[in-house]
N, CA, C and O atoms as a GROMACS GRO file, in nm:
protein
  616
    1MET      N    1  12.020   8.822  26.825
    1MET     CA    2  12.117   8.867  26.719
    1MET      C    3  12.268   8.905  26.756
    1MET      O    4  12.261   8.992  26.843
    2ASP      N    5  12.365   8.883  26.735
    2ASP     CA    6  12.473   8.896  26.787
    2ASP      C    7  12.542   9.042  26.720
    2ASP      O    8  12.526   9.039  26.598
    3CYS      N    9  12.588   9.125  26.749
    3CYS     CA   10  12.657   9.239  26.752
    3CYS      C   11  12.759   9.209  26.657
    3CYS      O   12  12.874   9.193  26.697
    4THR      N   13  12.717   9.195  26.485
    4THR     CA   14  12.839   9.216  26.418
    4THR      C   15  12.762   9.215  26.285
    4THR      O   16  12.659   9.157  26.251
    5PHE      N   17  12.858   9.311  26.211
    5PHE     CA   18  12.783   9.340  26.022
    5PHE      C   19  12.942   9.301  25.986
    5PHE      O   20  13.053   9.288  26.037
    6GLN      N   21  12.856   9.290  25.837
    6GLN     CA   22  12.947   9.285  25.683
    6GLN      C   23  12.945   9.365  25.637
    6GLN      O   24  12.837   9.397  25.588
    7THR      N   25  13.082   9.471  25.614
    7THR     CA   26  13.076   9.569  25.513
    7THR      C   27  13.161   9.525  25.388
    7THR      O   28  13.230   9.424  25.377
    8ASP      N   29  13.139   9.622  25.300
    8ASP     CA   30  13.274   9.576  25.208
    8ASP      C   31  13.393   9.573  25.218
    8ASP      O   32  13.473   9.502  25.158
    9ALA      N   33  13.412   9.668  25.310
    9ALA     CA   34  13.579   9.657  25.361
    9ALA      C   35  13.610   9.562  25.491
    9ALA      O   36  13.715   9.583  25.551
   10GLY      N   37  13.520   9.458  25.536
   10GLY     CA   38  13.546   9.361  25.616
   10GLY      C   39  13.420   9.388  25.739
   10GLY      O   40  13.326   9.467  25.730
   11ARG      N   41  13.450   9.301  25.843
   11ARG     CA   42  13.375   9.283  25.924
   11ARG      C   43  13.378   9.337  26.090
   11ARG      O   44  13.490   9.323  26.137
   12PHE      N   45  13.297   9.385  26.169
   12PHE     CA   46  13.310   9.454  26.260
   12PHE      C   47  13.233   9.341  26.384
   12PHE      O   48  13.111   9.320  26.388
   13ASN      N   49  13.335   9.277  26.479
   13ASN     CA   50  13.247   9.214  26.613
   13ASN      C   51  13.255   9.310  26.726
   13ASN      O   52  13.344   9.394  26.742
   14TYR      N   53  13.166   9.290  26.794
   14TYR     CA   54  13.141   9.297  26.936
   14TYR      C   55  13.113   9.188  27.054
   14TYR      O   56  13.001   9.142  27.079
   15ARG      N   57  13.233   9.154  27.121
   15ARG     CA   58  13.284   9.037  27.187
   15ARG      C   59  13.277   9.069  27.364
   15ARG      O   60  13.276   9.179  27.420
   16VAL      N   61  13.274   8.928  27.425
   16VAL     CA   62  13.366   8.898  27.558
   16VAL      C   63  13.427   8.797  27.564
   16VAL      O   64  13.378   8.696  27.513
   17GLY      N   65  13.531   8.795  27.617
   17GLY     CA   66  13.616   8.699  27.638
   17GLY      C   67  13.649   8.676  27.793
   17GLY      O   68  13.657   8.768  27.875
   18ALA      N   69  13.669   8.529  27.822
   18ALA     CA   70  13.678   8.519  27.943
   18ALA      C   71  13.819   8.428  27.992
   18ALA      O   72  13.850   8.317  27.947
   19ILE      N   73  13.897   8.511  28.100
   19ILE     CA   74  14.037   8.474  28.150
   19ILE      C   75  13.972   8.384  28.271
   19ILE      O   76  13.903   8.421  28.366
   20ILE      N   77  14.022   8.243  28.232
   20ILE     CA   78  13.970   8.151  28.372
   20ILE      C   79  14.132   8.100  28.394
   20ILE      O   80  14.221   8.061  28.317
   21THR      N   81  14.122   8.121  28.535
   21THR     CA   82  14.251   8.060  28.554
   21THR      C   83  14.259   7.958  28.695
   21THR      O   84  14.216   8.006  28.799
   22SER      N   85  14.306   7.839  28.696
   22SER     CA   86  14.312   7.811  28.815
   22SER      C   87  14.445   7.756  28.874
   22SER      O   88  14.532   7.843  28.873
   23ASP      N   89  14.483   7.643  28.922
   23ASP     CA   90  14.616   7.584  28.970
   23ASP      C   91  14.657   7.462  28.840
   23ASP      O   92  14.758   7.394  28.824
   24LEU      N   93  14.548   7.471  28.774
   24LEU     CA   94  14.608   7.407  28.628
   24LEU      C   95  14.655   7.452  28.492
   24LEU      O   96  14.694   7.394  28.390
   25GLY      N   97  14.627   7.634  28.548
   25GLY     CA   98  14.670   7.732  28.439
   25GLY      C   99  14.590   7.843  28.331
   25GLY      O  100  14.589   7.955  28.381
   26LEU      N  101  14.559   7.840  28.268
   26LEU     CA  102  14.468   7.932  28.181
   26LEU      C  103  14.375   7.815  28.133
   26LEU      O  104  14.404   7.697  28.152
   27LEU      N  105  14.273   7.852  28.076
   27LEU     CA  106  14.111   7.791  28.040
   27LEU      C  107  14.134   7.812  27.924
   27LEU      O  108  14.112   7.933  27.909
   28VAL      N  109  14.184   7.744  27.774
   28VAL     CA  110  14.139   7.791  27.633
   28VAL      C  111  14.050   7.693  27.574
   28VAL      O  112  13.973   7.614  27.630
   29VAL      N  113  14.076   7.714  27.440
   29VAL     CA  114  13.972   7.677  27.320
   29VAL      C  115  14.040   7.622  27.195
   29VAL      O  116  14.150   7.677  27.180
   30SER      N  117  14.014   7.538  27.107
   30SER     CA  118  14.077   7.468  27.022
   30SER      C  119  13.979   7.440  26.967
   30SER      O  120  13.874   7.427  27.029
   31ASN      N  121  13.988   7.421  26.811
   31ASN     CA  122  13.918   7.348  26.774
   31ASN      C  123  13.994   7.322  26.624
   31ASN      O  124  14.092   7.390  26.593
   32SER      N  125  13.946   7.227  26.544
   32SER     CA  126  14.005   7.140  26.428
   32SER      C  127  14.031   7.212  26.302
   32SER      O  128  14.085   7.155  26.208
   33LYS      N  129  13.982   7.374  26.297
   33LYS     CA  130  13.946   7.418  26.152
   33LYS      C  131  14.108   7.527  26.176
   33LYS      O  132  14.183   7.563  26.085
   34GLU      N  133  14.119   7.549  26.293
   34GLU     CA  134  14.192   7.674  26.333
   34GLU      C  135  14.349   7.604  26.429
   34GLU      O  136  14.338   7.514  26.512
   35PRO      N  137  14.463   7.662  26.398
   35PRO     CA  138  14.566   7.619  26.404
   35PRO      C  139  14.619   7.664  26.578
   35PRO      O  140  14.736   7.642  26.609
   36TYR      N  141  14.521   7.725  26.679
   36TYR     CA  142  14.568   7.847  26.776
   36TYR      C  143  14.469   7.860  26.879
   36TYR      O  144  14.348   7.865  26.857
   37PHE      N  145  14.522   7.864  26.988
   37PHE     CA  146  14.393   7.869  27.085
   37PHE      C  147  14.318   8.020  27.105
   37PHE      O  148  14.333   8.132  27.056
   38TYR      N  149  14.264   7.984  27.167
   38TYR     CA  150  14.181   8.152  27.220
   38TYR      C  151  14.077   8.101  27.350
   38TYR      O  152  14.038   7.989  27.382
   39SER      N  153  14.052   8.232  27.406
   39SER     CA  154  13.952   8.224  27.554
   39SER      C  155  13.789   8.209  27.494
   39SER      O  156  13.730   8.244  27.392
   40VAL      N  157  13.754   8.136  27.622
   40VAL     CA  158  13.632   8.093  27.610
   40VAL      C  159  13.541   8.269  27.594
   40VAL      O  160  13.607   8.371  27.617
   41GLY      N  161  13.418   8.278  27.560
   41GLY     CA  162  13.381   8.388  27.472
   41GLY      C  163  13.293   8.396  27.362
   41GLY      O  164  13.259   8.298  27.297
   42GLY      N  165  13.254   8.518  27.341
   42GLY     CA  166  13.167   8.455  27.200
   42GLY      C  167  13.105   8.643  27.185
   42GLY      O  168  13.102   8.728  27.273
   43ARG      N  169  13.075   8.651  27.082
   43ARG     CA  170  12.957   8.766  27.056
   43ARG      C  171  12.865   8.835  27.119
   43ARG      O  172  12.758   8.777  27.104
   44VAL      N  173  12.851   8.940  27.190
   44VAL     CA  174  12.723   9.031  27.285
   44VAL      C  175  12.642   9.000  27.145
   44VAL      O  176  12.669   9.007  27.025
   45LYS      N  177  12.530   8.964  27.222
   45LYS     CA  178  12.365   9.008  27.157
   45LYS      C  179  12.341   9.146  27.164
   45LYS      O  180  12.385   9.228  27.245
   46LEU      N  181  12.256   9.162  27.057
   46LEU     CA  182  12.176   9.312  27.050
   46LEU      C  183  12.112   9.305  27.168
   46LEU      O  184  12.047   9.206  27.200
   47HIS      N  185  12.127   9.430  27.257
   47HIS     CA  186  12.026   9.437  27.335
   47HIS      C  187  12.082   9.410  27.474
   47HIS      O  188  12.050   9.465  27.579
   48GLU      N  189  12.175   9.311  27.455
   48GLU     CA  190  12.281   9.236  27.622
   48GLU      C  191  12.389   9.364  27.636
   48GLU      O  192  12.448   9.441  27.560
   49THR      N  193  12.379   9.335  27.789
   49THR     CA  194  12.477   9.364  27.833
   49THR      C  195  12.624   9.328  27.807
   49THR      O  196  12.597   9.221  27.750
   50ALA      N  197  12.751   9.333  27.803
   50ALA     CA  198  12.876   9.298  27.823
   50ALA      C  199  12.870   9.196  27.927
   50ALA      O  200  12.890   9.075  27.916
   51ASP      N  201  12.837   9.267  28.030
   51ASP     CA  202  12.831   9.160  28.141
   51ASP      C  203  12.744   9.002  28.162
   51ASP      O  204  12.777   8.890  28.199
   52GLU      N  205  12.591   9.080  28.106
   52GLU     CA  206  12.551   8.941  28.039
   52GLU      C  207  12.563   8.813  27.966
   52GLU      O  208  12.523   8.699  27.987
   53ALA      N  209  12.639   8.880  27.864
   53ALA     CA  210  12.697   8.821  27.726
   53ALA      C  211  12.821   8.727  27.795
   53ALA      O  212  12.857   8.623  27.739
   54ILE      N  213  12.870   8.762  27.895
   54ILE     CA  214  13.032   8.698  27.954
   54ILE      C  215  12.909   8.583  28.041
   54ILE      O  216  12.905   8.466  28.003
   55GLU      N  217  12.859   8.609  28.103
   55GLU     CA  218  12.782   8.513  28.179
   55GLU      C  219  12.707   8.377  28.097
   55GLU      O  220  12.744   8.260  28.106
   56ARG      N  221  12.581   8.436  28.009
   56ARG     CA  222  12.586   8.332  27.876
   56ARG      C  223  12.676   8.258  27.815
   56ARG      O  224  12.654   8.139  27.792
   57GLU      N  225  12.818   8.333  27.774
   57GLU     CA  226  12.888   8.251  27.672
   57GLU      C  227  12.991   8.170  27.801
   57GLU      O  228  13.066   8.082  27.759
   58VAL      N  229  12.994   8.188  27.891
   58VAL     CA  230  13.101   8.132  27.998
   58VAL      C  231  12.972   7.978  28.063
   58VAL      O  232  13.014   7.866  28.094
   59PHE      N  233  12.843   8.015  28.067
   59PHE     CA  234  12.798   7.905  28.060
   59PHE      C  235  12.774   7.805  27.933
   59PHE      O  236  12.791   7.688  27.965
   60GLU      N  237  12.744   7.822  27.814
   60GLU     CA  238  12.754   7.796  27.682
   60GLU      C  239  12.842   7.689  27.704
   60GLU      O  240  12.811   7.570  27.695
   61GLU      N  241  12.966   7.738  27.736
   61GLU     CA  242  13.079   7.656  27.692
   61GLU      C  243  13.121   7.582  27.766
   61GLU      O  244  13.184   7.482  27.733
   62THR      N  245  13.095   7.616  27.881
   62THR     CA  246  13.165   7.533  28.021
   62THR      C  247  13.070   7.458  28.138
   62THR      O  248  13.103   7.380  28.228
   63GLY      N  249  12.922   7.518  28.099
   63GLY     CA  250  12.836   7.438  28.180
   63GLY      C  251  12.845   7.461  28.280
   63GLY      O  252  12.785   7.385  28.356
   64LYS      N  253  12.934   7.595  28.351
   64LYS     CA  254  12.901   7.644  28.496
   64LYS      C  255  12.896   7.788  28.479
   64LYS      O  256  12.919   7.872  28.392
   65ARG      N  257  12.844   7.777  28.629
   65ARG     CA  258  12.814   7.947  28.643
   65ARG      C  259  12.950   8.041  28.699
   65ARG      O  260  13.033   8.016  28.786
   66ILE      N  261  12.940   8.117  28.641
   66ILE     CA  262  12.995   8.259  28.719
   66ILE      C  263  13.031   8.292  28.873
   66ILE      O  264  12.937   8.339  28.938
   67LYS      N  265  13.135   8.278  28.931
   67LYS     CA  266  13.127   8.242  29.097
   67LYS      C  267  13.172   8.405  29.123
   67LYS      O  268  13.147   8.455  29.233
   68GLN      N  269  13.238   8.482  29.021
   68GLN     CA  270  13.318   8.566  29.053
   68GLN      C  271  13.353   8.645  28.906
   68GLN      O  272  13.377   8.574  28.808
   69LYS      N  273  13.354   8.784  28.893
   69LYS     CA  274  13.421   8.844  28.777
   69LYS      C  275  13.467   8.959  28.751
   69LYS      O  276  13.378   9.045  28.756
   70LYS      N  277  13.586   9.005  28.722
   70LYS     CA  278  13.617   9.170  28.718
   70LYS      C  279  13.688   9.157  28.590
   70LYS      O  280  13.761   9.069  28.545
   71LEU      N  281  13.633   9.304  28.531
   71LEU     CA  282  13.669   9.317  28.353
   71LEU      C  283  13.846   9.378  28.449
   71LEU      O  284  13.893   9.409  28.558
   72GLY      N  285  13.877   9.360  28.309
   72GLY     CA  286  14.051   9.336  28.296
   72GLY      C  287  14.084   9.394  28.175
   72GLY      O  288  14.178   9.472  28.161
   73PHE      N  289  14.003   9.354  28.079
   73PHE     CA  290  14.124   9.424  27.948
   73PHE      C  291  14.002   9.485  27.835
   73PHE      O  292  13.908   9.418  27.791
   74PHE      N  293  14.027   9.619  27.804
   74PHE     CA  294  13.938   9.640  27.673
   74PHE      C  295  14.032   9.632  27.550
   74PHE      O  296  14.137   9.695  27.541
   75HIS      N  297  13.993   9.565  27.474
   75HIS     CA  298  14.070   9.490  27.386
   75HIS      C  299  14.015   9.571  27.222
   75HIS      O  300  13.899   9.564  27.184
   76GLU      N  301  14.105   9.630  27.160
   76GLU     CA  302  14.072   9.657  27.035
   76GLU      C  303  14.151   9.599  26.933
   76GLU      O  304  14.259   9.653  26.912
   77ASN      N  305  14.110   9.473  26.846
   77ASN     CA  306  14.211   9.428  26.767
   77ASN      C  307  14.152   9.456  26.632
   77ASN      O  308  14.030   9.464  26.614
   78PHE      N  309  14.246   9.473  26.531
   78PHE     CA  310  14.264   9.497  26.411
   78PHE      C  311  14.344   9.340  26.332
   78PHE      O  312  14.458   9.305  26.364
   79PHE      N  313  14.260   9.266  26.232
   79PHE     CA  314  14.307   9.108  26.196
   79PHE      C  315  14.225   9.093  26.022
   79PHE      O  316  14.126   9.139  25.964
   80THR      N  317  14.327   9.009  25.997
   80THR     CA  318  14.254   8.920  25.855
   80THR      C  319  14.241   8.764  25.920
   80THR      O  320  14.337   8.708  25.972
   81SER      N  321  14.092   8.698  25.908
   81SER     CA  322  14.087   8.594  25.915
   81SER      C  323  14.182   8.494  25.830
   81SER      O  324  14.227   8.525  25.720
   82ALA      N  325  14.207   8.373  25.893
   82ALA     CA  326  14.316   8.294  25.797
   82ALA      C  327  14.225   8.222  25.742
   82ALA      O  328  14.243   8.180  25.628
   83LEU      N  329  14.112   8.195  25.808
   83LEU     CA  330  14.038   8.134  25.822
   83LEU      C  331  13.910   8.159  25.673
   83LEU      O  332  13.871   8.073  25.594
   84THR      N  333  13.880   8.280  25.678
   84THR     CA  334  13.782   8.329  25.587
   84THR      C  335  13.812   8.450  25.495
   84THR      O  336  13.745   8.503  25.407
   85ASN      N  337  13.929   8.476  25.543
   85ASN     CA  338  14.034   8.598  25.468
   85ASN      C  339  13.978   8.724  25.469
   85ASN      O  340  14.012   8.828  25.412
   86GLU      N  341  13.855   8.690  25.565
   86GLU     CA  342  13.818   8.848  25.585
   86GLU      C  343  13.904   8.939  25.708
   86GLU      O  344  13.978   8.890  25.794
   87ARG      N  345  13.873   9.066  25.692
   87ARG     CA  346  13.922   9.128  25.776
   87ARG      C  347  13.846   9.225  25.854
   87ARG      O  348  13.770   9.313  25.815
   88TYR      N  349  13.888   9.186  25.996
   88TYR     CA  350  13.825   9.202  26.112
   88TYR      C  351  13.853   9.370  26.171
   88TYR      O  352  13.960   9.431  26.170
   89HIS      N  353  13.731   9.414  26.217
   89HIS     CA  354  13.754   9.517  26.337
   89HIS      C  355  13.713   9.476  26.462
   89HIS      O  356  13.601   9.437  26.431
   90GLU      N  357  13.723   9.455  26.588
   90GLU     CA  358  13.720   9.354  26.694
   90GLU      C  359  13.708   9.426  26.847
   90GLU      O  360  13.804   9.423  26.925
   91LEU      N  361  13.590   9.487  26.878
   91LEU     CA  362  13.617   9.499  27.005
   91LEU      C  363  13.569   9.417  27.163
   91LEU      O  364  13.457   9.414  27.214
   92CYS      N  365  13.677   9.366  27.207
   92CYS     CA  366  13.615   9.274  27.329
   92CYS      C  367  13.660   9.317  27.440
   92CYS      O  368  13.768   9.375  27.448
   93LEU      N  369  13.575   9.293  27.550
   93LEU     CA  370  13.575   9.307  27.683
   93LEU      C  371  13.647   9.166  27.756
   93LEU      O  372  13.582   9.061  27.753
   94TYR      N  373  13.776   9.166  27.818
   94TYR     CA  374  13.792   9.042  27.864
   94TYR      C  375  13.779   9.042  28.039
   94TYR      O  376  13.816   9.141  28.102
   95TYR      N  377  13.746   8.970  28.079
   95TYR     CA  378  13.636   8.936  28.176
   95TYR      C  379  13.777   8.846  28.281
   95TYR      O  380  13.812   8.743  28.222
   96TYR      N  381  13.859   8.869  28.423
   96TYR     CA  382  13.903   8.788  28.489
   96TYR      C  383  13.741   8.728  28.549
   96TYR      O  384  13.642   8.794  28.580
   97ILE      N  385  13.770   8.534  28.550
   97ILE     CA  386  13.670   8.472  28.564
   97ILE      C  387  13.685   8.393  28.696
   97ILE      O  388  13.803   8.368  28.722
   98GLU      N  389  13.595   8.349  28.785
   98GLU     CA  390  13.617   8.245  28.868
   98GLU      C  391  13.482   8.188  28.833
   98GLU      O  392  13.371   8.239  28.819
   99LEU      N  393  13.532   8.053  28.822
   99LEU     CA  394  13.376   7.979  28.814
   99LEU      C  395  13.342   7.895  28.941
   99LEU      O  396  13.419   7.861  29.030
  100SER      N  397  13.224   7.873  28.931
  100SER     CA  398  13.149   7.888  29.044
  100SER      C  399  13.219   7.689  29.182
  100SER      O  400  13.243   7.678  29.302
  101ASP      N  401  13.222   7.575  29.050
  101ASP     CA  402  13.326   7.486  29.080
  101ASP      C  403  13.393   7.450  29.004
  101ASP      O  404  13.388   7.505  28.893
  102LYS      N  405  13.471   7.361  29.025
  102LYS     CA  406  13.614   7.333  28.914
  102LYS      C  407  13.551   7.243  28.777
  102LYS      O  408  13.446   7.180  28.778
  103LEU      N  409  13.631   7.255  28.680
  103LEU     CA  410  13.602   7.226  28.532
  103LEU      C  411  13.708   7.163  28.520
  103LEU      O  412  13.820   7.204  28.551
  104VAL      N  413  13.674   7.033  28.464
  104VAL     CA  414  13.785   6.885  28.433
  104VAL      C  415  13.800   6.932  28.249
  104VAL      O  416  13.892   7.004  28.210
  105SER      N  417  13.700   6.881  28.163
  105SER     CA  418  13.706   6.911  28.033
  105SER      C  419  13.521   6.944  27.994
  105SER      O  420  13.413   6.936  28.053
  106SER      N  421  13.587   6.993  27.828
  106SER     CA  422  13.446   7.049  27.784
  106SER      C  423  13.431   7.011  27.686
  106SER      O  424  13.518   6.934  27.647
  107SER      N  425  13.298   7.048  27.578
  107SER     CA  426  13.370   7.068  27.432
  107SER      C  427  13.225   7.162  27.381
  107SER      O  428  13.142   7.207  27.461
  108SER      N  429  13.220   7.174  27.269
  108SER     CA  430  13.101   7.267  27.184
  108SER      C  431  13.125   7.281  27.058
  108SER      O  432  13.217   7.217  27.008
  109ARG      N  433  13.047   7.366  26.985
  109ARG     CA  434  13.089   7.370  26.839
  109ARG      C  435  13.068   7.530  26.840
  109ARG      O  436  12.981   7.595  26.898
  110ASN      N  437  13.182   7.577  26.755
  110ASN     CA  438  13.184   7.731  26.712
  110ASN      C  439  13.093   7.780  26.612
  110ASN      O  440  13.027   7.695  26.552
  111GLU      N  441  13.074   7.934  26.577
  111GLU     CA  442  12.988   7.921  26.496
  111GLU      C  443  13.000   7.864  26.321
  111GLU      O  444  12.904   7.874  26.245
  112PHE      N  445  13.118   7.814  26.285
  112PHE     CA  446  13.155   7.780  26.192
  112PHE      C  447  13.147   7.596  26.147
  112PHE      O  448  13.184   7.528  26.051
  113GLY      N  449  13.070   7.569  26.291
  113GLY     CA  450  13.062   7.394  26.298
  113GLY      C  451  13.147   7.325  26.324
  113GLY      O  452  13.131   7.203  26.320
  114ALA      N  453  13.295   7.393  26.366
  114ALA     CA  454  13.399   7.323  26.438
  114ALA      C  455  13.336   7.276  26.527
  114ALA      O  456  13.242   7.327  26.589
  115GLN      N  457  13.409   7.121  26.545
  115GLN     CA  458  13.439   7.115  26.743
  115GLN      C  459  13.519   7.184  26.830
  115GLN      O  460  13.632   7.206  26.787
  116GLU      N  461  13.495   7.220  26.928
  116GLU     CA  462  13.571   7.310  26.997
  116GLU      C  463  13.599   7.219  27.141
  116GLU      O  464  13.520   7.157  27.211
  117GLN      N  465  13.718   7.234  27.150
  117GLN     CA  466  13.750   7.164  27.284
  117GLN      C  467  13.820   7.236  27.416
  117GLN      O  468  13.921   7.298  27.381
  118LEU      N  469  13.804   7.243  27.513
  118LEU     CA  470  13.851   7.332  27.621
  118LEU      C  471  13.945   7.231  27.695
  118LEU      O  472  13.929   7.117  27.738
  119LEU      N  473  14.075   7.341  27.693
  119LEU     CA  474  14.178   7.258  27.806
  119LEU      C  475  14.212   7.335  27.884
  119LEU      O  476  14.163   7.448  27.891
  120TRP      N  477  14.310   7.288  27.962
  120TRP     CA  478  14.383   7.394  28.046
  120TRP      C  479  14.553   7.324  27.997
  120TRP      O  480  14.597   7.210  27.994
  121LEU      N  481  14.628   7.495  27.955
  121LEU     CA  482  14.768   7.486  27.924
  121LEU      C  483  14.821   7.588  28.103
  121LEU      O  484  14.768   7.677  28.170
  122SER      N  485  14.932   7.518  28.113
  122SER     CA  486  14.962   7.525  28.229
  122SER      C  487  15.049   7.680  28.191
  122SER      O  488  15.077   7.714  28.076
  123LEU      N  489  15.084   7.765  28.319
  123LEU     CA  490  15.076   7.873  28.260
  123LEU      C  491  15.255   7.924  28.219
  123LEU      O  492  15.301   8.035  28.189
  124GLY      N  493  15.305   7.822  28.231
  124GLY     CA  494  15.455   7.794  28.190
  124GLY      C  495  15.416   7.767  28.014
  124GLY      O  496  15.494   7.809  27.930
  125GLU      N  497  15.303   7.702  27.977
  125GLU     CA  498  15.308   7.630  27.814
  125GLU      C  499  15.292   7.772  27.757
  125GLU      O  500  15.310   7.794  27.637
  126LEU      N  501  15.255   7.878  27.857
  126LEU     CA  502  15.171   7.977  27.742
  126LEU      C  503  15.277   8.068  27.623
  126LEU      O  504  15.264   8.134  27.519
  127GLN      N  505  15.347   8.038  27.682
  127GLN     CA  506  15.463   8.125  27.619
  127GLN      C  507  15.526   8.087  27.425
  127GLN      O  508  15.556   8.141  27.318
  128ASP      N  509  15.511   7.954  27.494
  128ASP     CA  510  15.556   7.855  27.377
  128ASP      C  511  15.392   7.861  27.295
  128ASP      O  512  15.446   7.862  27.185
  129ALA      N  513  15.289   7.863  27.270
  129ALA     CA  514  15.178   7.831  27.242
  129ALA      C  515  15.095   7.957  27.161
  129ALA      O  516  15.086   8.076  27.191
  130ASP      N  517  15.052   7.899  27.072
  130ASP     CA  518  15.038   7.991  26.975
  130ASP      C  519  14.856   8.017  27.020
  130ASP      O  520  14.760   7.948  26.985
  131ILE      N  521  14.856   8.123  27.095
  131ILE     CA  522  14.727   8.177  27.160
  131ILE      C  523  14.688   8.335  27.095
  131ILE      O  524  14.766   8.431  27.095
  132ARG      N  525  14.539   8.335  27.038
  132ARG     CA  526  14.524   8.466  26.985
  132ARG      C  527  14.405   8.530  27.109
  132ARG      O  528  14.319   8.459  27.162
  133PRO      N  529  14.420   8.644  27.130
  133PRO     CA  530  14.507   8.727  27.110
  133PRO      C  531  14.623   8.717  27.189
  133PRO      O  532  14.632   8.666  27.301
  134ALA      N  533  14.713   8.772  27.120
  134ALA     CA  534  14.888   8.729  27.214
  134ALA      C  535  14.890   8.802  27.348
  134ALA      O  536  14.960   8.747  27.433
  135PHE      N  537  14.825   8.917  27.387
  135PHE     CA  538  14.808   8.948  27.527
  135PHE      C  539  14.820   8.843  27.626
  135PHE      O  540  14.899   8.840  27.721
  136LEU      N  541  14.728   8.752  27.592
  136LEU     CA  542  14.729   8.637  27.666
  136LEU      C  543  14.794   8.548  27.699
  136LEU      O  544  14.751   8.467  27.781
  137LYS      N  545  14.956   8.536  27.627
  137LYS     CA  546  15.072   8.494  27.688
  137LYS      C  547  15.125   8.512  27.796
  137LYS      O  548  15.190   8.427  27.857
  138LYS      N  549  15.091   8.679  27.848
  138LYS     CA  550  15.141   8.710  27.972
  138LYS      C  551  15.049   8.694  28.099
  138LYS      O  552  15.071   8.761  28.200
  139ILE      N  553  14.967   8.622  28.095
  139ILE     CA  554  14.882   8.594  28.163
  139ILE      C  555  14.858   8.540  28.296
  139ILE      O  556  14.818   8.425  28.285
  140THR      N  557  14.867   8.581  28.429
  140THR     CA  558  14.898   8.518  28.546
  140THR      C  559  14.779   8.465  28.650
  140THR      O  560  14.658   8.456  28.627
  141ASN      N  561  14.854   8.432  28.775
  141ASN     CA  562  14.721   8.440  28.841
  141ASN      C  563  14.683   8.536  28.933
  141ASN      O  564  14.610   8.531  29.032
  142GLU      N  565  14.743   8.618  28.886
  142GLU     CA  566  14.758   8.762  29.005
  142GLU      C  567  14.651   8.872  28.870
  142GLU      O  568  14.686   8.911  28.758
  143LYS      N  569  14.531   8.889  28.938
  143LYS     CA  570  14.451   8.981  28.848
  143LYS      C  571  14.461   9.144  28.876
  143LYS      O  572  14.441   9.179  28.993
  144LYS      N  573  14.492   9.250  28.776
  144LYS     CA  574  14.534   9.399  28.792
  144LYS      C  575  14.425   9.428  28.849
  144LYS      O  576  14.332   9.350  28.872
  145GLU      N  577  14.433   9.556  28.877
  145GLU     CA  578  14.323   9.633  28.978
  145GLU      C  579  14.244   9.742  28.870
  145GLU      O  580  14.123   9.763  28.870
  146SER      N  581  14.342   9.804  28.780
  146SER     CA  582  14.272   9.862  28.694
  146SER      C  583  14.247   9.758  28.534
  146SER      O  584  14.308   9.664  28.485
  147VAL      N  585  14.137   9.830  28.498
  147VAL     CA  586  14.149   9.811  28.305
  147VAL      C  587  14.217   9.833  28.246
  147VAL      O  588  14.228   9.954  28.228
  148GLN      N  589  14.314   9.745  28.169
  148GLN     CA  590  14.405   9.765  28.046
  148GLN      C  591  14.347   9.818  27.925
  148GLN      O  592  14.277   9.736  27.866
  149HIS      N  593  14.356   9.934  27.870
  149HIS     CA  594  14.341   9.922  27.731
  149HIS      C  595  14.418   9.851  27.625
  149HIS      O  596  14.527   9.908  27.627
  150LEU      N  597  14.422   9.765  27.540
  150LEU     CA  598  14.502   9.679  27.430
  150LEU      C  599  14.467   9.739  27.278
  150LEU      O  600  14.355   9.736  27.228
  151ILE      N  601  14.528   9.767  27.247
  151ILE     CA  602  14.504   9.782  27.068
  151ILE      C  603  14.641   9.683  26.986
  151ILE      O  604  14.763   9.689  26.999
  152GLN      N  605  14.578   9.620  26.924
  152GLN     CA  606  14.693   9.546  26.849
  152GLN      C  607  14.606   9.533  26.676
  152GLN      O  608  14.487   9.514  26.653
  153LYS      N  609  14.698   9.548  26.599
  153LYS     CA  610  14.694   9.582  26.444
  153LYS      C  611  14.760   9.481  26.385
  153LYS      O  612  14.877   9.479  26.424
  154LYS      N  613  14.729   9.373  26.288
  154LYS     CA  614  14.795   9.342  26.206
  154LYS      C  615  14.757   9.355  26.043
  154LYS      O  616  14.837   9.318  25.957
   0.00000   0.00000   0.00000
């Protein structure tokens, strides 16, 4: 059971996200229903730690195991989905991830059944890309030493 619930006021999500970089850039996901890019990741399951969730999500979406991980961001995100028009209150832990071996490309399906494609955006392409959350536009190959707390309200 995913850590998400819906109320009359909106939906709450508890998620994890993967910041996967290489000499190719940042690994992002796109799908046919949403006109923007986002990170590999997904909802944490009830009684699952965030560390366990990121391991599961990365494997489900890339087919690769994690070689190394480091918590990078605690992100509080408040937004309205253009797809469902739901108001969201979302907590997401973003991890810097190093994969066990190189990933060329991959595909999966999201919760709405849309086909997802994984692709690499060069770090130079990030500024012009519609990527969410927006702080991912500033990602580099350099990992911060401390966890950053970010709040985004729309």
